[in-house]
N, C-alpha and C positions, 0 to 999 in steps of 0.2 A: 143380433138374433137373440131370441128369448131361450130360456132353458129347454122349453117344450120343443122348440125347433131342432135342437140338437138330438133330443131324444128321438124325434120323429125321423130325423136323417139316419140315425143309427138303426131305426126299425127298417127303413128302406134298404139300407145296406145289407141288412141280414136277410131280408126277404129275397133280394137278388141272389144271395149266396146259397140259401138253403131251399129245398123243395119238399113238398109233402110226400111221404112215403107212397109208393105205388105198388101195384100188383106184379107179379112175374111176367104176365102177359104184356102189361103196359110197359115194362122195361125192355122186353124184347122188341116192341114196336119202337121204342125210343132209340135203341142202338141201330136199328136200320135207318132210322132218320139221321142220326149222328154217331156213325160208327167209332170214332175216336174215344167215345166214352166207354167202350168195351175192351180197349187195348190192353195188352199184357204189360207187364212192369217195364221192360227195357224199351218197348215201343212207346209207352206212355211218357217216359222220361226223354226220348228222343223227340216226340211230338211237343213237349212243353219247351224245350230248347229252340226248336225250329219255329215256334209260333211267334217268337218275339222278333224274327227276321235278323238281317245282318247288316254290317257296315264296313267300310273299307278303312284300313289303319295302315300305318307304316312302322314296322318293327325290325330291328337289325338291318335297316336300309332297305327292306323289302315291302312291297305292297301285299297285304294279306286280308282275307275275308274274315271278319270276326262275328261270332253270334251275339247279338245284343242281350241274350239271356245272362250272359256272364258280366254284363254291366249292371246287374240287379236293378232292372228298371221298375219291377213291381214295388221296390222300397226306396224309390228315389236315389238309387245309386249308393246307399249306404255301405253296402258290402260288395261293391263291384271288385272284381278280379282285375287289377291293372297289369297289363302285358300278359306274357305266357300264351299268347294267341294260338301259336303253332301247337303247343302242348294241348290246348283245349280243342283244337280242331281234330287232333289225332284221337282224343277221348270221344268226340263225336263220331268220328269214323268208326271206332270200335263199336259204339252203341248201334251204328247202322248195321254192322255185320251180326252182332248178337242178336238184335231184334228180329233180323230177317232169317236167323237160324243158319247162316252160312258158314259161320266159324267163330271161335272164341267163346262158344256157349260154356265151356267149363273154367273159364278165366275168371279170376277175381281181379278187378281193376285197381291198381294201386297207384297212388300219387305220393311221390317221395321229394324232398327237397330241403334245403337248410332252413333254418328257423326265420321267420319274417319274410317269407316269400309268397304269401297268399294262400296257403293251404287251409288255414282256419276259414279265411273269407270264402273259399270254395264250398265248405260245408254250409255256411250261413246262405250263400248265394243260391245253393241248390234248394234249401228248405224254403227260402222266400219265394223263389221262382216258381217251385211246385205248389206252394200255397196259393200263389196268385192265380197260376194256371187253372187250378181245381176249382176256382170260383167263377171261370168262364163257362159258357154253354158247352164248347168243345172240350174242355177239360174236366167236365163233372166226373166224380168218382162215385161208385156205388158198392154197396155191400147188402148182406141179408140180416134181417133181424126176425126173431122167432117169438111166438106167443104159445106156449103150451100149459093152458090153464086146465088142470085137472078137475073134472066134475065130480069124480068119485073120491071123497076124502081119504079113502084108504090106499089110493094110488098116489104115487110120487108125481110131483110136477116137475117143471124144468125151472131151475134158478141159476143165478149166477152172482156170487158176492152176497148172498143172503136170500131169505125166503121171499117169495113173492108178495108184493103189497096187495091189499085188497082191490085197489083200482085196477080195471082192465088196461088202461093206458101204461101203467106202470109194470105190466106183465111182459112187456116187450123186451127182449134182450138181443142186443146187437152182436154179431159175431166178433169175438175179441180179437181176431186177426185180420179183419177186413177181408174175408173171403169174397172171391170174385162171385156174383149172382149166377153166371151160367154154370158154375161148379154143381149146382142142384140137379141139372138135367143128367139123364143117364147118358153115358158116353156116346153111344150111337147117335142119339138125338142131338147132342151137342155139337158132334162132328158135322152132321148134316147142316145145322143151323149156321156154324162158322163157315162152311163152305158156300152157303148162299150169301153170307155177309161179306166175304172176302171177294166174291166175284163181282161185287158192285164197287169195290175200292179201287181207286185210281192211285195205287200206291204199290211200290214193290216189296213192302213189308207187310205180309199177311198177319191178322190177328190170330194169336194162338192162346188157347185156354185149355192147358193140360192138367190142371189141378182138380183134386177131389174136394169134397166139403172138409172143412177143418174139424178136429175132433169134437169141439163143442157143438157145431151146427149138425154134425153127424149124430150126436146124442139126441138132439132134438128131433132130427128126421127119423131116427130108429124108433123113437118112443111113439111118434105119431103114427109111423107105419104099422107098428105092433097094435096100437089102439083100434086104428081103422080095419086092419086086417082081420082082428079078433071080432069085430062087428060085421064082418062080411061086406064092407063097403065097396061098391064099384067105382071105377075111376080113381084108383088108389093114389096116383100121383097127384091128381087134381084134388083130392081131398087133403093131402099132406101140404100142398102149396096153396091151399085157399087163403084168402086175404085176412081169414081171421087167425091164421097161424103163421104165414109168411109174408113179409113185405120186403120190398127193395127200397133202401134208404140211402140217399147221397150223404157224403161226408166230405168236410174239407180236409185235404192232405196237409199234415202237419207231424211235428215229431210225436210220436206215440200213436198216429193214425196214418199209417202208409209210409211213414219214415221212421226208421230205427237208428238212433245214435248211441253207440257205446263209447262213452267218455274214458279218459285216462284213469279217473279216480273210481270208476265203477268196479265193484268187486264181487265176489261170490265164486261158486263152482262154476265150471265151463257150462253145464247144462242150464244153470240159472241165468248166466249172461246171455246164452244163446236163445233159449225159448221160454224160460220161466221156472217156477217151482210149484210143487204140491203144497197146498194150504191144508194142513192136518185137521185143523178145526172143521173145516167143511166136509173132509173125506169122512169124519166120524157122524156128521150131520146128515149127509146124504145116504139113502139106502142104495147102495151100489152091488148089492148081491155078491159080495166077496171080491169085487174087482175095484181098481181105481177109476172113479168117475171123472171124465175130462172137465166136467163142471167145477171140480175143486182144483183146477189149475190156474196160476195166476197170469200166464200169457204176457208176461212183462219182459221178456227177454228181447234182445235186439232184432231177432229174425221175425218174432211175433209182431212187433210194432212196425217193423219195415215191410211186412208181407203186402203185396200188392204194388209196390213202387220202389222203394229205395232202402238199403241197409248200408249204414256208414259205421266203419270202426275207427274212431279218432285216436290218434297217437298209438298206432297199432304195435309199436314196440312194447307197450305195457301189457299187451293182450297177445304176445307171441304164442303163448299156450294154447289160445283159442283158435288160432289161425289153422293149425293142424286139424281141428275138429270140423272147421268148414270145408275140408277138401272136397268131399263128396256132394256137398250141397248144390253147387251149380249143376253138376252132372244128373244127380238123382232128383233135384228139386224136391227133396224131402228131408225132413228132420224128426227125430223121436222125442216125444214127451218121456216115454217109458219104454220098456222092452217090447210091450205089446201095442203100443199106441203111437202111430206115426202121424206126422202133419206135413201135408204138401206145401211147398213155399214157392212163391213167385215173386222174386225181388231181385233188383240189380245190386249186386253186392260191390262195395268201394271201401278200400282201407287207405288211411292217410298216416304218413309217418315222417320223422326226420331220418336222416341217413343211418342212424344207430340201429334201425331195424335190419338194414342190410348187413351190418356187421354181425348181428346175431345170426341171421340166415347163413352166413358164409363161415360160421365157426367151425364147421366140419368139411369145408371144401377141399381141404388136403386129402381126404380120404377117396377122392376120385369117385369111383362107381358105388362106394359104400356110404356115401353121405346120406344120413337119414332124413334130412330135409330137402333132398333133391325133389321129391314129388310136389311139395309145397311150392318151392321155387318155380317149378314148371308151371304151375296154376296162376302165378302172379303175373299180371301184365302190366309192367312198369311205365309210368309216365312221370318225367323228372320236372319239377318246377325249378326255376332259377331265379337269381336276384334280377332285377330290372337292368337292362343294359342301354335303355333309351332315356336320354336326358329329360324329354318332355314327360315321360311317364314318371320318373322318379321325382320330378319337380312336382307333378300333379299329387302324387302320393305323400310327399312331405307336407305340402299344403293341406291335404285332407287331415293328415295326423295333428296338425297344429291347430287347425281351425275347426275342423268338424264338418267342413264343405263336403257335399257328395256329388256335386254336379259332374257328369262326365265331360271332358274336354272333346269337343268335336269342332273341327274348323274346315273351312273351304280349301285353304292352302296353308303352306308351312308358315307364311308371314303372321297369320292369326295365332298359330302355336307359339312362334317366337315371341310374340307379344305377351302371351300368358306366361312363358318361362321367366321372362325379366320383370314381370309385376312385382311391386312391393306388397306388403300385408301389414296391417296394423292389428295388434292384439291388446286386449284390455287385461291388465294384471291387478291383483290386490296387493297393496303395500303392507307392510308390518303394521302400521298404524290404522289399517282398515281402510284407507283411501284407495279410489281406483285410478290407475294411471295407463295411459296408452304407450306402447312400445311399437316403434316401427322397424320392420325389417325392410331395409332400403332396396331399391331396384337392384337386381342381379344378386341378392343375398341368398334367396332360396336357389337361384341358379348355380351359384358357387357350391352350395352345399350338396345339391343333386349331381352336379358334374364330378365333384370329388368322389362321391359314392360310387358313380358309374365307372370312374377311371380306375378306382381300385378292383373293380371287378372283372376288368378286361385283361385277357391274356396277352402279354406282350409279346410272346414267342409267336402268336398267331396274326400279328399285325403285318399287313402288306408292306413290302419294301418302300421306303420313301415317306412313310406316314408314321406320325407319332400317336400316342393313345388319345390325345385331344382330338386329332384328326379322325381316328377311329370312332370315338364316341359321336362326334358330329355326323359322320357318315351313316351310323347305324340310326340316328334320329331323324335325319332329313332324307336320306338316300342318295345325298350328292354331296360333293364339296365344291364350293365357289372360291377360286383362287383368282382374284382379279377379274380379268375378262374371261376367264376359262371355267367351265362347269364340267366336273367329271363324276359321272353316276356310279354307283357302287360296283355295277357288273364290270366296270373297266379295271377293277382291281381284283388281285388273286388272294383270296381268303384261304386259310387253312381249315379244312373240314374238322380236322381233330382239336380245334381250339377250345379251350376250357372257360371261354366267356360266361359270366353269371354264376359260376359254380362256387365261388367264395368272394369276400369282400366285405365292405361296411354295410351291415343291415339298416334298413330304415329305422328301426328302433333306437340304434345308437344315434343316429342323426337327429332323431326327433327329441330324444332326451337332452342332447348337448344344446340344441336350439332352445328347448324350453328353459333350460338352465340360464342360458344367456339372456333370454328375454327377461326373466323373472329377477335376476340379480344383478346382471353385469352389463346392461346395455348402455349405461352412461359412463362407463369408466374411462373411455379414451378421450373424450372431448367434452370437458366440463366447462370450456369457455363459450360454448354455444348458448343461445337464449332457450332453445329446445334440445336437450341433449339425449333424449331417449331414443336413440337411432342405433341400430345394429347393422354395421356396414359388411360387405362381402368379406373383407379381409378379417373382421372380428370373427366371422363364422369359420373361416378356414383355419384360423390360428386356435380356435377353440377345439375344432375337431381333430386337428394334429396333436395338440397338446393333450387331449384326453385319452389318446390312444394308449399311453404308458399305463394308466390306471383301469383300463376297461379290461375285465377278466375275460371277455369273449374272444379276445386276440391273443394269438401266440407270439412269441418273441419274433419269429421270423415274419409273421404278418405285420407286426408294429413297424419293423425296420422298412419293409417293402411300402406300406401305405404312407409312412412319413416321407419318403423319397418322391411321391407322386404329387405332393401338394403344391410344389412350386409351378410346374407347367399350368396348373388350374389357376393359380394366382395370376400368372402371366395373361392367360386367356381372359379372365374376369376383368383384368385392368384394361385389356384391349376393347372390351365392350363398353366399359365406363368411358374410355377416352373417345370412342367413336360417338357416344351419346354427348359428350361435351363439344366435340368438333361440329356435329350436325346441329346442335343448339346454337352455336356461334354462327355457323353458316346459313342458317335457316333462311333469312331474308335474302340470301345470295343465291338460292337455288334457281336453277333455270325454269322457266315456265313452260307449260305443256305446248303451247303454239309455237315457241322457239324450237323446242325438240323436234315437233313435227315439221316444221319447216327445213331444219337441217337435214332430217332424215329423208325428206322428199328431194331435196337438192343433191343429197349423195346418191339417192338412187337413180335420178335423172342423169347425174354425171357418169354412172356406170352403164347404163342401159343406152342403146340406140333407138328404142322406141319413144314416141311422143307420150309424155305423161301430164296429166292434169290434176290440179288440187281439187278440193271440194266446192271450190267456187266456179269451177268449169275452165280455169285459166290454165295455159300451157306452162309447164314448169321449165324456166330457163335457168340451169344451174349457175349460181353465183360463186366464183372462186373465191372472192373476198369474204363473203358471209361465211362459207365453210371454214375458211382459214381463221376467222375471228372466233368462231364457235370452238374449234379445236385448240386454239391457244388460250382463250380466255376462260371458257366454261369448262372444258376438259382438262386443261393444263398439261395436255399430253405432248405437245411440241412448241419448240421456239422458232423464231423468225428464219434460223438456218434451214429449217425442214421445208422451206418454200422458195420458189424463185419466181419473183413477180406475181405472187399470190397463187401460183401454180404448185401443187404438191409434188414433192420429190417421192422416190420410191417408197420410203419408209412411211409416208402418209398415205399413199395409194394403197399399200399393203394393209395398213390398219383399217382403212375404209371398207376394203373388200371382205377382209378376214372377221373383223370384230363388228361391223355394222350391217353390211349387206347380207353376209351369212346368217347372222343371228336374226335379222329381219326376215329373211326368206323362210327360215325354219319356223319362226314362232308367230309371224304376224301376217306375211302376204297371202298365206293360204286363206285367211278370213277377210281379206279386203274386199271391198265392193268393186263393181265392174269398171269404175272410173279411176280405180287406183287411189282413191282418197284415204287418207289416214284418220279421217274424222271418226271412224268407228273402232279404231284400234288403240287399246291403252298401251302405249309403247312402254311406259314405266312398269307394266305387269310382266315384261319379258325379263328374265333374270339377267342376261348378258348386258342387254340395253340398260337396265336399271343400274347394273354395277358400272357401266361406263360413264352414264350420265348424271348419277346422283351422288355418288361417293365423293367425299373431300378428304384432304389430309392437311398437315400443317403447313405445307407449302402454300395451299390455297390460303389458309388463314393468314399467313404472313404476308402474302401478296395483296390480300384484301384489307387487311388492318395493320398498316405499316408501323403504327405507333404503339401497338399492343405491347405490353411488358408483362410477362408471366411472373416475374419475381415480385410484382406489386399487387397480384391477385388478391392476397387475402385482405389487404387493406389498401385499395387504389386511391390515389390522390384525387381530390374533387376535380371535376372539369377535364379529367384525362380520357383519351380514347379507351383505356384499360377499364375505367370506371363505366362507361357507356356500354362497353361490350359485355362486361360482367352482368349488368342489370338486364340486358336484353337475353343474355344467355339463360339467367335464372328464370325469367319470364317463360322461356321455351322449355326448360327442364321441368317446370312445375306444370305448365299447361298441356305439352305435347308428350312428354316422357314419364309422367306420373311420379315425378320427385315431390317430396314435401320440400320446404324451405331449408330445413336442416339437412336432410340428405343431399340437396342440390348443393349446398355450401360444403359439406364434407367431400363429396365426390369431386366437385370442381376443383377444390383445394389440393385433393390428393393428385389429380391429373396434372394440374398446372404445377405442382411441386416437382413432378417428375419431368416435365416439359422444360422447366426452366433450366434444368442442368445442360440441356442441348440446344436451347433457343439461340444462344449467341454463336 
């Protein structure tokens, strides 16, 4: 593309975003065509969230509906909020009640949580989402702009921030607080208009516009009214709102224009932070006849900027004094610029804080009914963000922190998610000599870091009997546990409702910084004998995270001791995953093919039923005892010759066939089979229980298949031995199918075989 092409593309983007100003009558026609453009603040925020749709997720082992708005789709997921779906859904439920005027109108929504739980991302996500929505036809946002060009040089004109320029176009001044265009109508007319507008809505939330003109716009309106009344003009409202004086202008919602954000570092008196301050130079310049002129007000406070959509107080503990000043704003929907000048406010108020705000609010709690902060606490509607307790979400978050990737993980089933969890990543770092070098985080390295972080956040006292913290973490992530042939869903376990999961633990910032340092400085310290040594292994990650606890100021002494004790089970679990990779790579070519699986299942089903069954070729299935026996002995490795009598199964085999094969097949597959009972349309390996029975291998399978394999020789196998051949084939599979690099494949298989060699003999 040429440079002019990019400029033209930018022109088209802005043309799609902005409209030409319109008359008041044209605006009224517009809102009857697209009512959402007239929505009040809480309804507008609700519509923006709902406009992005929903998706299904699993969090804490339960399937939940999640609003895509919080995935930050308008910004390619850069500030997506990972997890906390239930908290966000409760927030949306509150918005629905507030927007409909059913309840909680007087509430200030409060998001609280420990550091690094996504609260700052919430603010950014809201800003991005509202900005994006305001650029759509349904989300257009409008306000008023005025032009009061005095024809009499002795009369004062309207200005804001300086004298009017000679050009007529430059005499237009937009409402500094994004006042709703319908606010210009007299109240009885506005009520009639809204009644007709709401009558055509297919929505349980009616549009409500209760605000009057803002002081700046009221100054313009009163000036024009005075001029035209003095002249005896008929049709006074029409004259005041004529296109030469009043236009409706659309604006893009952003910080300062419909979104007010008060940051921790913002200072000033409460009035300045809330609505703005008087500009004394302009007060002297404007002839205000002995009164304060609203034209000389800055309107740069958080409520002024957020009027019309959203007001956010970030790090609210730094502005605790201001919160009491906000008490009556949700009720009265009004705030004062000065003693005699009030401004109506339509905004959804939201505050964000760490737990230290709650400590401030409870400082007088022991006074019982005499607590001076009781009224404020009653107005706050708290939603608590917690640390992520899902392995997949924490892995995704760590990956985002390290690489800057913003894609949201979505998958058809958990197998896809599991593949993402174990994936390696490669990061380019700059050496001290200026050269660039690639560091690899081996497969399962991110998984190890994420699992360790999650395990430190789980409440051991709230763990169901018979489960450990690793089981609990896996149950939260998948929604089930697979133990051999048995699958147990979360609802089969009893969880403590008072569990403190996610309230404390290792934050993602600690994990990120530990991994970043490991990648930059220490990746090759453990294995200098390899030709490519820049590999960070899972055990490197876990060792660094555990060793760093002692020097990290964010942890208490008790937390350090508790977290150190939880690293061992994580190491054991990650080793099991590495071991499984190596076994599956070794046994890859020994896997049973689909046709053999289907034939075995057909024969077992025919063996169990009295009905005539046919395969996909129309042939009647005659169950073959020998075929079933060979499959169970050789492929499954479940039984020995003693379990059969003349190829006929004894009770232990018959029970296995009925409970582990037939039952699973009936539940997962046979409901979807075609009329001739063919398995040709059924993916048997997609059934969890069947897959576990038919595809998993163990060291007994390896020993039985490769009798001359010697794990002791794995590091340097003698030429021409079976060990050398198995190692070469295993490497090929680890690299091709499991995404290992040659270096990480070498390190992982050495580690696994080193452990296996102790018990091989």
